[in-house]
C-alpha positions as CSV (number, residue, x, y, z in Angstrom):
1,M,0.0,0.0,0.0
2,I,1.2,3.5,-0.7
3,T,2.2,5.5,2.3
4,P,0.9,9.0,3.1
5,T,4.4,10.4,2.3
6,Q,4.3,8.6,-1.1
7,A,0.8,9.8,-1.7
8,S,1.9,13.4,-1.1
9,L,4.9,13.0,-3.4
10,S,2.7,11.4,-6.1
11,Q,0.3,14.3,-6.0
12,A,3.2,16.9,-6.3
13,L,4.8,14.9,-9.1
14,F,1.8,14.0,-11.2
15,E,-1.1,16.2,-10.1
16,P,0.5,19.5,-9.1
17,R,-1.8,22.4,-8.4
18,S,1.0,24.8,-9.4
19,V,4.2,24.5,-11.4
20,A,7.2,26.9,-11.6
21,L,9.1,26.8,-14.9
22,I,12.6,27.9,-13.9
23,G,14.4,29.1,-17.1
24,A,11.1,29.7,-19.0
25,T,11.3,31.5,-22.3
26,A,9.0,32.5,-25.1
27,D,11.6,31.9,-27.8
28,P,10.2,29.0,-29.9
29,A,13.7,28.1,-31.0
30,K,14.7,27.0,-27.5
31,N,13.8,23.8,-25.8
32,N,12.9,25.7,-22.7
33,S,9.9,27.1,-24.3
34,R,8.3,23.7,-25.0
35,A,7.3,23.0,-21.4
36,Q,5.0,26.0,-21.2
37,R,3.6,25.4,-24.7
38,L,2.7,21.8,-23.8
39,L,1.0,22.9,-20.6
40,N,-1.1,25.4,-22.6
41,K,-1.7,22.9,-25.4
42,V,-3.2,20.2,-23.2
43,G,-5.3,22.6,-21.1
44,Y,-3.5,22.3,-17.7
45,T,-5.8,23.8,-15.1
46,G,-3.3,24.6,-12.4
47,R,-1.2,27.7,-12.0
48,I,1.8,28.1,-14.4
49,I,4.6,30.3,-13.0
50,P,7.4,31.3,-15.4
51,I,10.7,32.1,-13.8
52,N,13.0,34.4,-15.8
53,P,15.2,37.1,-14.3
54,T,15.1,39.2,-17.5
55,R,11.4,39.0,-18.3
56,S,8.3,40.3,-16.6
57,E,6.0,38.2,-18.8
58,V,6.4,34.9,-20.7
59,M,3.7,33.8,-23.2
60,G,1.1,36.1,-21.6
61,L,1.8,35.1,-18.0
62,P,3.5,37.1,-15.3
63,A,7.1,36.1,-14.8
64,F,9.2,36.3,-11.7
65,P,13.0,36.7,-11.4
66,R,13.4,33.9,-8.8
67,V,11.1,31.1,-7.7
68,Q,11.0,32.5,-4.1
69,D,9.7,35.7,-5.5
70,A,6.6,34.0,-7.0
71,P,3.3,33.7,-5.0
72,G,3.0,30.3,-3.4
73,P,2.3,27.6,-2.7
74,I,4.3,25.8,-5.5
75,D,4.0,22.0,-5.7
76,H,6.4,21.3,-8.6
77,A,9.4,23.2,-10.1
78,F,10.7,22.3,-13.6
79,I,14.3,23.4,-13.8
80,M,15.8,24.3,-17.2
81,V,18.7,26.6,-16.4
82,P,22.4,25.8,-17.1
83,S,24.0,23.3,-14.7
84,A,26.1,26.0,-13.0
85,A,22.9,27.8,-12.1
86,V,21.0,24.8,-10.8
87,P,22.3,25.0,-7.1
88,D,21.0,28.6,-6.8
89,A,17.7,27.5,-8.4
90,M,17.4,24.6,-5.9
91,A,18.2,27.0,-3.0
92,G,15.3,29.1,-4.3
93,C,13.0,26.0,-4.3
94,V,13.9,25.4,-0.7
95,A,13.2,28.9,0.2
96,A,9.8,28.8,-1.6
97,G,8.8,25.5,0.0
98,V,8.6,23.6,-3.3
99,K,7.7,19.9,-2.8
100,V,9.4,18.4,-5.8
101,A,11.8,19.6,-8.5
102,T,12.4,18.0,-11.9
103,I,15.8,18.9,-13.3
104,F,15.9,18.8,-17.1
105,T,19.4,20.2,-17.2
106,A,22.3,17.9,-18.1
107,G,25.9,18.2,-17.0
108,F,26.0,16.3,-13.8
109,A,27.1,12.8,-12.8
110,E,26.8,11.5,-16.3
111,L,29.9,13.5,-17.2
112,G,32.2,12.2,-14.6
113,A,33.6,13.1,-11.2
114,D,33.2,16.9,-11.4
115,G,29.6,16.5,-12.5
116,A,29.0,14.1,-9.7
117,V,30.3,16.6,-7.1
118,L,27.9,19.2,-8.5
119,Q,25.0,16.8,-8.5
120,Q,25.7,15.9,-4.8
121,R,25.8,19.7,-4.0
122,V,22.3,20.1,-5.5
123,L,21.0,17.1,-3.7
124,D,22.4,18.4,-0.4
125,I,20.7,21.7,-0.8
126,A,17.4,20.1,-1.6
127,R,17.6,17.9,1.5
128,T,17.9,21.0,3.7
129,G,14.3,21.9,2.8
130,G,12.9,18.4,2.1
131,V,12.6,19.0,-1.7
132,R,12.5,15.8,-3.7
133,I,14.3,15.6,-7.0
134,L,13.5,13.9,-10.3
135,G,16.6,13.8,-12.4
136,P,18.9,15.6,-13.2
137,N,19.5,15.0,-16.9
138,C,15.9,13.9,-17.5
139,L,13.1,14.8,-19.9
140,G,10.5,15.0,-17.2
141,L,7.1,13.4,-17.0
142,F,3.6,13.4,-18.4
143,N,0.4,12.6,-16.6
144,V,-1.6,11.9,-19.7
145,A,-5.0,11.2,-18.1
146,G,-4.6,14.3,-15.9
147,S,-3.3,16.6,-18.6
148,V,-0.1,17.5,-16.8
149,P,3.0,17.5,-19.1
150,L,6.2,18.6,-17.4
151,T,8.7,17.8,-20.2
152,V,10.6,19.2,-23.1
153,N,10.4,16.0,-25.1
154,A,9.7,17.0,-28.7
155,A,7.8,13.8,-29.4
156,M,5.2,14.8,-26.8
157,E,4.5,18.0,-28.8
158,A,4.5,16.3,-32.2
159,E,1.2,14.4,-31.7
160,P,-1.6,14.3,-29.2
161,L,-1.3,11.6,-26.5
162,R,-4.1,9.1,-26.0
163,P,-5.0,8.2,-22.4
164,G,-4.7,4.5,-21.7
165,Y,-3.8,1.8,-19.2
166,I,0.1,1.8,-19.6
167,S,2.5,3.7,-17.4
168,L,6.1,3.9,-18.4
169,V,9.3,4.6,-16.4
170,S,12.4,5.0,-18.5
171,Q,16.0,5.5,-17.7
172,S,16.5,6.8,-21.2
173,G,14.8,10.1,-22.0
174,S,14.8,9.6,-25.8
175,M,13.4,6.1,-25.5
176,M,10.4,7.5,-23.6
177,G,9.4,9.3,-26.8
178,A,10.3,6.4,-29.0
179,L,8.1,4.0,-26.9
180,M,5.3,6.6,-26.8
181,T,5.1,6.9,-30.6
182,R,5.4,3.1,-31.2
183,I,2.8,2.2,-28.6
184,Q,0.4,4.8,-29.7
185,S,0.7,3.6,-33.3
186,R,-0.8,0.3,-32.0
187,G,-3.9,2.1,-30.7
188,L,-2.8,2.0,-27.1
189,G,-2.4,4.9,-24.7
190,F,-0.8,5.9,-21.5
191,S,-1.7,6.9,-18.0
192,R,1.7,8.3,-16.9
193,M,5.2,8.5,-18.3
194,V,8.4,9.4,-16.5
195,S,12.0,9.9,-17.5
196,V,14.3,9.4,-14.5
197,G,17.7,10.6,-15.7
198,N,20.5,10.2,-13.2
199,E,18.2,9.2,-10.3
200,C,20.1,11.2,-7.7
201,D,17.0,11.0,-5.5
202,I,13.7,9.6,-6.9
203,G,14.4,6.4,-8.7
204,V,12.6,3.7,-10.8
205,G,11.6,1.7,-7.7
206,E,10.0,4.5,-5.8
207,L,8.1,5.7,-8.9
208,A,7.0,2.1,-9.6
209,E,5.6,1.9,-6.1
210,M,3.5,5.0,-6.8
211,L,2.4,4.0,-10.3
212,V,1.1,0.5,-9.4
213,E,-1.4,2.3,-7.1
214,D,-2.6,4.5,-10.0
215,E,-6.2,3.4,-10.8
216,Q,-5.7,4.0,-14.6
217,T,-2.5,1.9,-14.7
218,R,-3.0,-1.8,-15.5
219,V,0.4,-2.5,-17.1
220,L,3.7,-0.9,-15.8
221,M,6.4,-0.8,-18.4
222,L,10.1,-0.3,-17.5
223,F,12.9,0.6,-19.8
224,I,16.1,0.3,-17.7
225,E,19.8,0.1,-18.1
226,T,20.8,-0.7,-14.5
227,F,19.2,-1.3,-11.0
228,R,19.7,1.6,-8.7
229,D,17.0,1.0,-6.2
230,S,16.0,-2.7,-6.5
231,A,14.3,-3.1,-3.1
232,P,11.4,-0.7,-3.8
233,L,11.1,-2.0,-7.3
234,A,10.7,-5.5,-5.9
235,R,8.0,-4.3,-3.5
236,A,6.2,-2.6,-6.4
237,A,6.3,-5.7,-8.5
238,R,4.8,-7.8,-5.7
239,R,2.2,-5.2,-5.0
240,A,1.3,-5.2,-8.7
241,H,0.7,-8.9,-8.6
242,D,-1.6,-8.5,-5.6
243,L,-3.6,-5.9,-7.5
244,G,-3.9,-8.0,-10.7
245,K,-1.6,-5.8,-12.7
246,A,1.5,-6.7,-14.8
247,V,5.0,-5.3,-14.8
248,V,7.0,-5.7,-18.0
249,A,10.6,-4.7,-18.5
250,L,13.3,-4.3,-21.1
251,K,16.8,-4.1,-19.6
252,L,19.9,-3.2,-21.6
253,G,23.5,-4.0,-20.9
254,R,25.4,-6.5,-18.8
255,S,26.5,-4.9,-15.5
256,E,30.1,-5.4,-14.4
257,T,29.3,-3.7,-11.1
258,G,30.6,-5.7,-8.2
259,R,32.2,-8.4,-10.3
260,Q,35.5,-6.6,-10.1
261,L,35.2,-6.5,-6.3
262,A,34.4,-10.2,-5.9
263,A,36.8,-12.3,-3.9
264,S,35.3,-15.6,-5.1
265,H,34.8,-17.3,-8.4
266,T,31.1,-16.6,-7.9
267,G,31.5,-12.9,-8.6
268,A,33.5,-13.6,-11.7
269,M,30.9,-16.1,-13.0
270,L,27.8,-14.0,-12.5
271,G,27.0,-11.5,-15.1
272,G,24.4,-8.7,-15.1
273,D,22.1,-10.7,-17.4
274,E,21.9,-13.7,-15.1
275,L,21.3,-11.4,-12.1
276,A,18.6,-9.3,-14.0
277,S,16.8,-12.5,-15.0
278,A,16.8,-13.8,-11.4
279,F,15.5,-10.5,-10.1
280,F,12.7,-10.3,-12.7
281,R,11.7,-13.9,-12.3
282,D,11.6,-14.0,-8.5
283,H,9.6,-10.8,-8.2
284,G,7.1,-11.6,-11.0
285,I,8.3,-9.2,-13.7
286,M,8.0,-10.1,-17.3
287,R,11.2,-9.5,-19.3
288,A,11.1,-8.6,-23.0
289,D,14.3,-9.1,-25.0
290,S,13.4,-6.7,-27.9
291,L,11.9,-3.3,-28.3
292,E,9.1,-4.6,-30.5
293,G,8.4,-7.4,-28.1
294,L,8.0,-4.9,-25.3
295,V,5.7,-2.7,-27.4
296,E,3.4,-5.7,-28.2
297,L,3.3,-7.2,-24.7
298,P,0.6,-5.0,-23.1
299,R,-2.2,-6.3,-25.3
300,L,-1.1,-9.9,-25.0
301,I,-1.0,-10.0,-21.2
302,L,-3.6,-7.5,-20.2
303,G,-5.7,-9.1,-17.4
304,Q,-3.7,-12.3,-17.4
305,S,-2.0,-14.1,-14.5
306,P,1.2,-16.1,-14.7
307,P,0.7,-19.3,-16.8
308,K,0.7,-22.9,-15.4
309,G,3.3,-24.0,-18.0
310,R,5.2,-23.0,-21.1
311,R,3.0,-24.6,-23.7
312,V,1.9,-23.0,-27.0
313,G,-0.9,-24.3,-29.3
314,A,-0.4,-23.1,-32.9
315,I,-2.6,-23.0,-36.0
316,T,-1.5,-21.7,-39.4
317,G,-2.2,-21.8,-43.1
318,T,1.4,-21.0,-43.9
319,G,3.9,-23.4,-42.4
320,G,7.0,-21.4,-43.1
321,A,5.8,-18.3,-41.4
322,A,4.7,-20.2,-38.3
323,A,8.0,-22.0,-38.2
324,L,9.8,-18.7,-37.8
325,V,7.9,-18.1,-34.6
326,L,7.9,-21.6,-33.3
327,D,11.6,-22.3,-34.0
328,R,12.5,-19.3,-31.9
329,L,10.2,-20.3,-29.1
330,G,11.7,-23.8,-29.1
331,G,15.2,-22.4,-28.9
332,L,14.1,-20.4,-25.8
333,G,12.9,-23.6,-24.1
334,D,9.1,-23.2,-24.7
335,S,7.0,-26.2,-25.9
336,V,4.8,-26.3,-28.9
337,V,2.0,-28.9,-28.1
338,G,-0.3,-30.5,-30.6
339,P,-4.0,-30.9,-30.1
340,S,-5.2,-33.3,-27.5
341,K,-7.0,-36.5,-28.4
342,E,-10.2,-34.9,-27.1
343,I,-9.8,-32.0,-29.5
344,R,-9.0,-34.2,-32.4
345,D,-12.0,-36.4,-31.8
346,K,-14.3,-33.4,-31.3
347,L,-13.2,-31.8,-34.6
348,A,-13.1,-35.0,-36.6
349,P,-16.4,-34.2,-38.4
350,I,-15.0,-30.9,-39.5
351,V,-11.3,-31.5,-40.1
352,V,-8.9,-34.4,-39.5
353,L,-6.0,-33.3,-37.4
354,P,-2.8,-35.3,-37.2
355,D,-1.1,-35.7,-33.8
356,V,1.7,-33.2,-34.5
357,P,2.6,-30.0,-32.7
358,L,1.7,-27.5,-35.5
359,I,-1.8,-27.5,-36.9
360,D,-1.1,-26.6,-40.5
361,L,-4.3,-26.3,-42.6
362,P,-3.5,-26.5,-46.3
363,M,-3.9,-23.1,-47.9
364,G,-5.6,-22.0,-44.7
365,G,-8.3,-24.6,-44.9
366,T,-11.9,-23.4,-45.0
367,R,-13.1,-20.6,-42.7
368,Q,-15.2,-23.2,-40.8
369,Q,-12.1,-25.4,-40.2
370,Y,-9.9,-22.5,-39.1
371,N,-12.5,-21.1,-36.8
372,A,-13.3,-24.4,-35.2
373,V,-9.7,-25.3,-34.5
374,L,-8.8,-21.8,-33.2
375,A,-11.9,-21.9,-30.9
376,E,-10.9,-25.3,-29.5
377,L,-7.3,-24.2,-28.9
378,C,-8.4,-21.2,-27.0
379,A,-10.8,-23.1,-24.9
380,S,-8.6,-26.1,-24.1
381,D,-6.4,-26.4,-21.1
382,H,-3.7,-28.4,-23.0
383,C,-1.8,-25.2,-23.7
384,D,-1.1,-21.9,-22.0
385,A,-1.2,-19.6,-25.0
386,V,-2.3,-19.7,-28.6
387,L,-0.5,-18.6,-31.8
388,A,-2.5,-18.0,-34.9
389,V,-0.7,-17.3,-38.2
390,L,-2.3,-15.7,-41.2
391,G,-0.8,-15.7,-44.7
392,S,-0.7,-13.6,-47.9
393,T,-4.5,-13.5,-48.4
394,T,-4.7,-11.1,-45.4
395,R,-2.8,-8.4,-47.4
396,L,-5.2,-8.6,-50.3
397,R,-8.3,-9.1,-48.2
398,P,-8.0,-7.7,-44.6
399,G,-11.5,-9.0,-43.9
400,Q,-9.9,-12.4,-43.3
401,V,-8.9,-11.0,-39.9
402,D,-12.6,-10.6,-39.1
403,E,-13.5,-14.0,-40.5
404,N,-10.7,-16.2,-39.1
405,I,-9.9,-14.4,-35.8
406,L,-12.3,-11.8,-34.6
407,S,-15.4,-13.9,-35.3
408,V,-14.1,-16.7,-33.0
409,E,-14.9,-17.1,-29.3
410,R,-11.3,-16.5,-28.1
411,G,-11.6,-17.5,-24.5
412,T,-9.4,-16.0,-21.8
413,K,-5.9,-17.2,-22.5
414,P,-3.4,-15.0,-24.5
415,L,-3.8,-15.1,-28.2
416,A,-0.9,-13.9,-30.4
417,V,-1.7,-13.3,-34.1
418,F,1.2,-13.1,-36.6
419,I,0.4,-11.9,-40.1
420,A,3.2,-13.0,-42.4
421,P,3.0,-10.3,-45.1
422,Q,3.1,-6.6,-44.5
423,A,-0.7,-6.1,-43.9
424,E,-1.3,-2.9,-42.0
425,A,-5.0,-2.9,-42.6
426,G,-5.3,-6.4,-41.1
427,L,-3.1,-5.4,-38.1
428,Q,-5.2,-2.3,-37.6
429,K,-8.3,-4.5,-37.3
430,L,-6.5,-6.5,-34.6
431,D,-5.5,-3.3,-32.8
432,D,-9.0,-1.9,-32.9
433,A,-10.3,-5.2,-31.4
434,G,-7.7,-5.3,-28.7
435,V,-6.1,-8.5,-30.0
436,A,-2.3,-8.8,-30.0
437,G,-1.2,-8.6,-33.6
438,F,2.5,-8.9,-34.5
439,R,4.5,-7.5,-37.4
440,T,7.5,-9.7,-37.1
441,P,8.0,-13.3,-36.0
442,E,10.8,-12.3,-33.6
443,A,8.5,-9.8,-31.7
444,C,5.8,-12.5,-31.6
445,A,8.1,-15.1,-30.2
446,D,9.6,-12.6,-27.8
447,A,6.3,-11.5,-26.4
448,L,5.0,-15.1,-26.1
449,H,8.2,-16.2,-24.3
450,A,8.0,-13.3,-21.9
451,Y,4.5,-14.4,-21.0
452,L,5.2,-18.1,-20.8
453,T,8.2,-17.5,-18.4
454,W,6.2,-15.1,-16.2
455,Q,6.0,-16.4,-12.7
456,T,4.2,-15.6,-9.5
457,P,6.5,-13.7,-7.2
458,R,8.4,-16.2,-5.2
459,P,7.8,-16.2,-1.4
460,M,11.1,-15.6,0.4
461,P,11.6,-18.0,3.3
462,Q,12.5,-16.8,6.8
463,P,16.3,-17.2,7.2
464,V,17.5,-19.8,9.8
465,L,21.1,-19.2,10.9
466,G,21.7,-20.7,14.4
467,R,25.2,-20.1,15.8
468,A,26.5,-19.1,12.4
469,A,25.2,-15.5,13.0
470,D,27.2,-15.3,16.3
471,M,30.3,-16.6,14.6
472,L,30.1,-14.0,11.8
473,A,29.5,-11.2,14.3
474,A,32.4,-12.2,16.4
475,H,34.7,-12.3,13.4
476,G,33.9,-8.9,12.1
477,A,34.7,-7.4,8.7
478,G,37.1,-9.2,6.3
479,A,37.8,-12.6,4.8
480,M,37.6,-15.7,7.0
481,D,40.2,-18.4,6.4
482,E,39.2,-21.8,5.2
483,V,38.8,-23.3,8.7
484,E,36.7,-20.4,9.9
485,S,34.6,-20.5,6.7
486,C,34.0,-24.2,6.9
487,A,33.0,-23.8,10.6
488,V,30.3,-21.4,9.5
489,F,29.1,-23.8,6.8
490,A,29.0,-26.6,9.4
491,E,26.7,-24.5,11.6
492,L,24.5,-24.0,8.6
493,G,24.4,-27.8,8.2
494,I,27.0,-28.3,5.4
495,A,29.6,-30.9,6.4
496,G,33.3,-30.1,6.1
497,P,36.3,-32.2,5.1
498,G,37.7,-33.0,8.6
499,S,40.9,-30.9,8.2
500,Q,43.8,-30.7,10.5
501,V,45.9,-27.4,10.8
502,V,49.6,-27.9,11.1
503,T,52.4,-25.3,11.3
504,D,55.2,-27.8,11.3
505,P,55.5,-31.3,9.8
506,A,56.1,-32.7,13.3
507,Q,52.4,-31.9,14.1
508,L,51.0,-34.4,11.6
509,G,48.8,-36.9,13.3
510,S,47.6,-40.2,11.9
511,F,47.3,-38.9,8.3
512,D,49.0,-41.2,5.8
513,G,47.0,-40.4,2.7
514,P,45.7,-39.9,0.3
515,V,45.2,-36.3,1.5
516,A,44.9,-32.8,0.2
517,V,47.5,-30.3,1.5
518,K,46.9,-26.5,1.1
519,V,48.1,-23.3,2.7
520,L,45.8,-21.7,5.2
521,S,45.6,-17.9,4.8
522,P,42.7,-15.4,4.7
523,D,44.8,-13.2,2.5
524,I,45.5,-15.7,-0.3
525,L,42.1,-16.4,-1.8
526,H,42.8,-18.5,-4.9
527,K,45.4,-21.0,-3.6
528,T,45.3,-23.4,-6.6
529,D,46.2,-20.5,-9.0
530,A,49.1,-19.6,-6.6
531,G,50.4,-23.2,-6.6
532,L,49.7,-23.6,-2.9
533,V,47.6,-26.8,-3.1
534,R,48.7,-30.5,-3.5
535,L,46.2,-33.2,-4.0
536,N,46.3,-37.0,-3.6
537,V,49.5,-36.9,-1.4
538,Q,50.2,-40.4,-0.1
539,G,52.4,-41.4,2.8
540,R,53.6,-39.5,5.9
541,E,57.0,-38.6,4.5
542,A,55.4,-37.2,1.3
543,I,52.8,-35.3,3.4
544,A,55.5,-33.8,5.6
545,T,57.5,-32.7,2.6
546,A,54.4,-31.1,1.0
547,V,53.7,-29.2,4.3
548,S,57.3,-27.9,4.4
549,E,57.4,-26.9,0.7
550,L,54.0,-25.1,0.8
551,L,54.9,-23.1,3.9
552,A,58.1,-22.0,2.3
553,R,56.5,-21.2,-1.0
554,A,53.7,-19.1,0.6
555,K,56.1,-17.1,2.7
556,Q,58.3,-16.3,-0.3
557,A,55.5,-15.5,-2.8
558,F,53.2,-13.7,-0.3
559,P,55.5,-12.0,2.3
560,Q,52.7,-9.7,3.5
561,A,50.1,-12.5,3.9
562,R,49.0,-14.0,7.2
563,I,50.1,-17.6,7.0
564,K,48.2,-19.6,9.7
565,G,49.6,-23.0,8.7
566,V,48.7,-25.8,6.3
567,L,45.5,-27.7,6.1
568,V,45.7,-31.4,5.8
569,A,42.5,-33.2,5.0
570,P,41.5,-36.7,3.7
571,M,40.8,-36.7,-0.1
572,Q,37.0,-36.7,-0.6
573,R,35.3,-38.7,-3.3
574,G,31.9,-38.4,-4.8
575,L,29.8,-38.5,-7.9
576,V,30.1,-34.8,-8.9
577,E,31.6,-31.5,-7.9
578,V,29.6,-28.3,-7.9
579,I,30.4,-24.7,-7.0
580,L,28.0,-23.2,-4.5
581,G,28.2,-19.4,-4.1
582,Y,26.4,-16.6,-2.3
583,R,27.0,-12.8,-2.7
584,Q,25.4,-9.5,-1.8
585,D,25.1,-8.0,-5.2
586,P,25.2,-4.2,-5.3
587,E,22.3,-4.0,-7.8
588,V,19.8,-6.8,-7.1
589,G,20.7,-7.7,-3.5
590,P,21.6,-11.2,-2.1
591,V,21.8,-14.0,-4.6
592,V,22.7,-17.7,-4.4
593,M,24.4,-19.5,-7.4
594,L,24.9,-23.1,-8.2
595,G,27.2,-24.2,-11.0
596,M,29.5,-27.0,-12.0
597,G,32.6,-26.9,-9.7
598,G,36.2,-27.6,-9.3
599,V,38.9,-25.9,-11.4
600,L,36.5,-25.8,-14.4
601,A,34.1,-23.4,-12.6
602,E,35.1,-20.4,-14.6
603,L,35.7,-22.2,-17.9
604,K,32.2,-23.6,-18.4
605,R,29.3,-21.2,-17.7
606,S,26.7,-23.7,-16.5
607,L,24.9,-22.1,-13.6
608,S,21.6,-21.3,-12.0
609,V,20.9,-18.2,-10.0
610,R,18.1,-17.1,-7.6
611,L,17.6,-14.3,-5.2
612,A,18.4,-15.3,-1.7
613,P,17.2,-16.9,0.5
614,V,15.7,-20.0,-1.1
615,D,13.9,-23.0,0.3
616,E,14.7,-26.6,-0.6
617,A,12.0,-26.7,-3.3
618,T,13.5,-23.7,-5.1
619,A,17.0,-25.2,-4.6
620,R,15.8,-28.4,-6.4
621,E,14.6,-26.2,-9.3
622,M,18.1,-24.8,-9.5
623,I,19.6,-28.3,-9.6
624,A,17.2,-29.3,-12.4
625,E,18.4,-26.3,-14.5
626,L,21.9,-27.7,-14.7
627,P,21.9,-30.4,-17.4
628,E,25.1,-32.0,-16.0
629,L,23.4,-32.8,-12.7
630,R,21.0,-35.1,-14.5
631,L,23.9,-37.6,-14.2
632,I,23.2,-37.9,-10.5
633,D,19.4,-37.8,-10.7
634,G,18.6,-41.1,-12.3
635,F,19.7,-40.5,-15.8
636,R,20.0,-43.8,-17.7
637,N,20.2,-45.8,-14.5
638,L,23.5,-44.1,-13.5
639,P,24.3,-44.1,-9.7
640,R,22.1,-41.6,-7.9
641,G,23.7,-38.8,-6.0
642,D,22.5,-37.2,-2.8
643,V,20.3,-34.6,-4.4
644,T,18.5,-34.0,-1.2
645,A,21.8,-33.1,0.6
646,L,22.7,-30.8,-2.3
647,A,19.4,-29.0,-2.1
648,R,19.7,-28.5,1.6
649,A,23.2,-27.1,1.1
650,V,22.0,-24.6,-1.5
651,S,19.2,-23.5,0.8
652,A,21.5,-23.3,3.9
653,L,24.1,-21.1,2.2
654,S,21.4,-18.8,0.9
655,M,20.4,-18.0,4.5
656,L,23.4,-15.8,4.7
657,A,21.1,-13.2,3.1
658,A,20.2,-12.2,6.7
659,T,23.8,-11.5,7.6
660,D,26.6,-9.0,6.8
661,V,28.3,-11.5,4.6
662,Q,29.4,-9.9,1.3
663,D,30.7,-13.0,-0.4
664,A,30.7,-16.8,0.4
665,E,31.6,-19.8,-1.7
666,I,32.1,-23.5,-1.5
667,N,34.2,-24.8,-4.4
668,P,34.0,-27.6,-4.7
669,L,31.1,-29.1,-2.9
670,I,31.4,-32.8,-3.5
671,V,28.1,-34.6,-3.9
672,R,28.3,-38.3,-2.7
673,A,26.0,-41.2,-3.5
674,A,22.4,-41.1,-2.4
675,G,22.1,-41.0,1.4
676,Q,25.8,-40.2,1.9
677,G,25.5,-36.4,1.9
678,A,27.7,-33.7,0.5
679,V,30.9,-32.2,1.8
680,A,32.4,-28.7,1.5
681,V,36.0,-29.3,0.5
682,D,37.1,-25.7,0.2
683,G,35.4,-22.5,1.5
684,L,35.5,-18.8,1.6
685,V,33.4,-16.2,3.6
686,V,34.0,-12.5,3.4
687,V,32.1,-10.3,5.9
688,A,31.3,-6.8,4.8
689,A,32.0,-3.8,7.1
690,T,28.2,-3.1,7.0
691,K,25.3,-5.0,5.5
692,A,24.9,-4.1,1.9
693,N,21.6,-2.7,0.8
């Protein structure tokens, strides 16, 4: 639910009773004049207050030299002066009691360090008076339904905006205009649109929390490049699900943030794309992979809930065109399912359907046949969405859309219609009827895939830590050595290798091999790479020699490192090795990762990622996503591994989400035969100075 503070901010942002245009001008050649022209054009009913120190009047309205000289109260200021003048403009907003300021001006953090200093100065001034900031370096916003444009975006002036059920938040100002024109060309409209710019204060997540509460908004669309405030965005997505609304996103780029800071292999293996997918999936956000797919999604998913499966039923009169869509879907992991026996039997008097995935009616079949098949696909529960493909006749005779599609009882599941030729008249009929019509096979497949992979927000389990929390608190910030790390894992329920720490060969106990010998130091993180690990060492003399040599090598190669001794542990055997990692990601928050382990962890990117924490059921989903782990789960009667122990280990490590741990990893975790458990052979825990947000 929206808080009173958010409600007040939403009112000042989207429904201001008065707006001050700081840097207003009547010169039509300047961008600064567009804001006032747009307000006049749409019939904004609040007070417009031009601020210009050299003019007493702008476009017929009294102008004031400074915002604090204007009569109040002022809800919203739109700042368009040069960047060097923005601090003074913001000080004026503080003096005038302005609630929120949108800064169109560029020249801040996007330019580098000097710009970031200036941006922070402006933010500090705003905070002295409780002024909230949208931007800087943003194109503003438009409350379409309420006729409140506060923007200089040329696209908004070029054509009238149609009110509708989509709200848009964009980290790209230019793309706000591009999406507006493309979506409106489909006959759809907007409730509210926002460009966020540098997000020095108000960000995507906070805006999303406000917009999902907007009565006109039924689909929230996000165009984002990075996550700056993931926690409120997660809350907004979950709230949208509760309200029966959908959130769809197109995210650009692969973030390197945090990977350069990672002490473990986990950080090196995880890319921005995997993290973004995990965030979207676990919070119930649909992800589009193309601009056209994003544009077409609203119609396809309006009023829908996440599907039960990833099954598509398809009917076509042109096999090649349908194959373009279905091949792409198959490559993305979605299933094309043929008609059930019940459907085939029911339709037998009209058309004989073979038991194959694609229903291809020669030359489109008769209208009666096409309609009967489409109606049954839409009504049946054997698929989760329906694809209908129309061929060349639609270009010559657009009425085929009415006959084959619009005359059919289409049920409640998503229906995607791809028209193979360029047939704008036919597509317009679909637009007018509120049916999702697609111009390209790629956009059609992308939108269907986004829907089919849409999931209900995953419940986050309550973390259970036991004594591990006390051990982490007692250690404080910094890297734990392997013994300390494995002790934490043991408290979480993950067995260790039974190591002995020795500082001198004379301290060796009953070990006679085969053993693993490795240097123990919290300052040397990747010991294999440093040549400080020996495996399968056999016999006391050989073990003693390995201990002496590794101690000497470590002291010579890492003279500043803390060398606590050498670990000697029995060699562990099992069916498979995995890498199990946890980290507090700076963009999406805590995540847990499962991949194939050992020294090949970074060479073969086979991994599964979820937001942390996870329960055992979700951990089993992660295990199932790694094809290699089928080898221990009954594949072709091979020996079964202890998948239950592996799932418990994944869940247990993910509980670190409730701690100050920045990075943790077990590499490898050896999975033994069924019923024999799993053992953490090597481990790392890095405790942050403060818990990451």
